[in-house]
C-alpha positions as CSV (number, residue, x, y, z in Angstrom):
1,M,0.0,0.0,0.0
2,I,2.8,2.4,0.9
3,M,4.7,1.6,-2.3
4,K,1.5,2.2,-4.3
5,S,1.0,5.6,-2.6
6,C,4.7,6.5,-3.2
7,F,4.4,5.6,-6.8
8,L,1.2,7.6,-7.3
9,T,2.9,10.6,-5.6
10,I,5.9,10.4,-7.9
11,L,3.6,10.0,-10.9
12,L,1.7,13.1,-9.8
13,I,4.9,15.1,-9.2
14,S,6.2,14.0,-12.6
15,S,3.1,15.1,-14.4
16,V,3.2,18.5,-12.6
17,C,6.8,19.0,-13.7
18,I,5.9,18.0,-17.3
19,N,3.1,20.6,-17.3
20,L,5.6,23.2,-16.0
21,Y,7.7,22.5,-19.1
22,S,4.8,23.0,-21.3
23,Q,4.0,25.9,-23.5
24,N,0.6,26.1,-25.2
25,G,0.0,22.5,-24.0
26,N,3.1,21.1,-25.8
27,P,6.0,19.8,-23.7
28,S,9.2,21.6,-24.4
29,S,10.9,18.2,-24.6
30,D,13.6,19.4,-27.1
31,L,15.0,21.9,-24.6
32,E,14.8,19.3,-21.8
33,L,16.6,16.8,-23.9
34,R,19.3,19.3,-24.8
35,L,19.7,20.3,-21.2
36,N,20.1,16.7,-20.1
37,K,23.0,16.2,-22.5
38,L,25.0,19.2,-21.2
39,S,27.9,18.9,-18.7
40,V,27.8,21.0,-15.5
41,E,30.2,23.5,-17.2
42,E,27.9,23.8,-20.2
43,K,24.9,24.2,-17.9
44,M,26.7,27.0,-16.1
45,D,27.3,28.6,-19.5
46,Q,23.7,28.2,-20.5
47,L,22.5,29.8,-17.2
48,Q,24.9,32.8,-17.8
49,K,23.7,33.1,-21.4
50,V,20.0,33.3,-20.3
51,H,20.9,35.9,-17.7
52,K,22.8,37.9,-20.2
53,E,20.0,37.7,-22.8
54,I,17.5,38.9,-20.2
55,F,19.6,42.0,-19.6
56,Q,20.0,42.6,-23.4
57,L,16.2,42.7,-23.9
58,P,15.0,45.9,-25.6
59,H,13.9,47.7,-22.4
60,D,15.7,50.1,-20.1
61,F,17.8,48.8,-17.4
62,D,15.5,49.8,-14.5
63,Y,12.5,48.0,-16.2
64,I,14.6,44.9,-16.7
65,K,15.9,44.9,-13.2
66,S,12.6,45.7,-11.4
67,T,9.9,44.1,-13.6
68,I,11.5,41.4,-15.7
69,M,14.0,40.1,-13.2
70,G,11.4,40.6,-10.5
71,E,9.1,38.2,-12.4
72,F,12.0,35.7,-12.8
73,N,13.1,36.0,-9.2
74,A,9.6,35.5,-7.9
75,Y,9.3,32.3,-10.0
76,R,12.7,31.1,-8.9
77,A,11.9,31.7,-5.2
78,I,9.0,29.2,-5.5
79,H,10.4,26.7,-8.0
80,A,14.1,26.8,-7.2
81,P,14.4,27.4,-3.4
82,N,18.0,26.1,-3.4
83,F,19.3,28.6,-6.1
84,P,22.5,30.2,-4.8
85,V,21.9,33.9,-3.8
86,R,24.8,35.9,-5.1
87,E,24.6,38.5,-2.4
88,N,25.3,35.7,0.2
89,L,28.4,34.4,-1.7
90,G,30.6,37.5,-1.7
91,N,32.9,38.4,-4.5
92,D,35.1,35.3,-4.6
93,Q,34.4,33.9,-8.2
94,K,35.6,30.4,-7.2
95,K,33.2,30.3,-4.3
96,I,30.4,31.5,-6.6
97,D,31.2,29.0,-9.3
98,L,31.3,26.1,-6.8
99,A,28.0,27.1,-5.3
100,F,26.3,27.2,-8.8
101,K,28.0,23.9,-9.8
102,H,26.7,22.3,-6.6
103,W,23.2,23.6,-7.2
104,I,23.2,22.4,-10.8
105,S,24.4,19.0,-9.8
106,S,22.3,18.6,-6.7
107,Y,19.0,20.1,-8.0
108,P,18.7,19.4,-11.7
109,M,15.0,19.9,-11.8
110,E,15.3,23.4,-10.3
111,Y,18.0,24.2,-12.9
112,K,15.8,23.0,-15.7
113,L,12.8,25.0,-14.4
114,C,15.0,28.2,-14.2
115,I,16.4,27.8,-17.7
116,I,12.9,27.1,-19.2
117,K,11.4,30.1,-17.4
118,G,14.3,32.2,-18.5
119,F,13.6,31.4,-22.1
120,E,9.9,32.0,-21.6
121,I,10.7,35.4,-20.2
122,I,13.0,36.3,-23.1
123,R,10.3,35.4,-25.6
124,K,7.7,37.3,-23.7
125,Y,9.6,40.5,-23.4
126,K,11.4,40.5,-26.8
């Protein structure tokens, strides 16, 4: 009985995650498959690329920082609670890199959700 309950819980969580990846009812499986094939270093690069693209959107800096990043950060706070907070890491780049590598390796679903949301935001505000 407990195994059946655990299985149903995992199934429910999986279906919720699949729905989070969806756009217009179609799973964004291509992006998910590409993300699964990346190394941790490549995933770090992808995260930096998304962040950079958000700040290159055709809006003024204050709007990007307050509205667009505000939307992303609100989403991230809910769906990626283990995301490293830069302000807590200081200025040591090695420490920052290690924190993000650890997060990417330890919480792959959070990473995927953040990347997918980042691309959604880029499309929305382009």
